[in-house]
N, C-alpha and C positions, 0 to 999 in steps of 0.2 A: 151810408151817411157820408158827408163831406170829410169827416175825420177819418173814416175808413179808407177813402180814396187817397187822402193825404198820406196815411200810413203805408199804403201799398206803393205809392209813387216813391216815397222816401226809401222803402226797402229795396225797390228795384234799382234806384239810383245808387244806393250803397253797394249793391251787388255789382253793378256796372263798373263803378269806380274801383272796386276790389279786383275785378277782372282786368281792368286797364293796368293796375299796379303790377299784377302778375305778369302781364305781357311785357311791361316796361322792364321788369326785373330780369326776364329771360335773356 
């Protein structure tokens, strides 16, 4: 469903931003 896709994209985006934060902190 569209909601499922939106949830997956949002989850992936959150993971990506967290990875960027970790990289920036190093």
